[in-house]
Structures are given as C-alpha cells and as structure tokens.
N, C-alpha and C positions, 0 to 999 in steps of 0.2 A: 396428516400435518406436511405439510412443504417442506421438502430437508433446504434449506440454507447454506449456498454452495459460499462459503470465505476466502477472505481474501491468500493471496502468495497462492499461488496454483490450487489451490482447494486443501488443502494442508486444510488440518483442524484450528480449532482457537486456540492454542498452547501454544502447538508449533509455530503461528504465524506470529503469536504474542513474543515468545522466544529471538525468529527470524527481527524481528524490528526491535525488537534493543539494540543490538546490535546494528550499528550508523553503517557502516560500511553495506549489509545484510540487504538492511532494510531500507539504501538508494536504489542499489540492484534492483532488488523482489521490488521494489515502487514503479519502476520506468518500465520492467518488465512486463507488468501486471496489465499496468494503461496499454502500452502495445499493441497488447496481449487483446485486448476490450476493442482495439481500434480507434483509439485515444490520443492521436496522435500528438495533437496539440500538445495535452496534459501530460503526455509521454516524452514530448520534448525541454517541458516545462523540469519535470523529474528530476530529469537526464543531468541538464545545466544547475538548479535549484533544488536540491531534493538533498542536500547534504548538510544543509542550516535549522532551520522554521519549518518545512515538512517536516524534517524528521520526527520533530518535536508532534508536530498538529497529528503527524500517524498513529504514534506512541500512543499518545493520549486517547486520540479517536479508537484506537485499535483495543487499549483498556478498559470501554468503556460500552462499544458496540461491536468489537473484533471485528471490524471493517475498516480499512484507510479511510482519509480524509479525498471528498472527491468534491473541489470546486470547479474543475474546469467539463464538463460531458460534451466535449466536442473534438 
C-alpha cells in the first residue's frame, strides 16, 4: 500500500487538521504549500484571498479527505 503524503509539509492528518482550524496558520500553510508544489498562480490566489472562503473550503476538505482544496493546478 502506497503511503499518502498529507498536506501542510507532510504532517499527519491530525496535525494538519489542527493547523487548518486556526485561520492565520491555515493561510500561511496554504500558500506556502502551493508555492512548494510549484503552483505559483494558485499560491498567489491563496496569498491574497486565502483568508476567507478558501479557509472554509480548506477546513471542509481537510475534515473529509485530509487534503486542502485544489481548484487551480497551474
């Protein structure tokens, strides 16, 4: 069985969930994660708009699937 890498720097699901609950850390970890993946446009969108609706979507996605939401993959 392949090991699945979780979001937020490869931390486990519980640690990532704790980080996503706090809006400021979710904002920082969200755009940092996208920049580390090489997704510059998605990182910039998270940088400027990640403190509102994207935070709520990240919270929902993290609870359901253990990953942040990814709408843009470029």
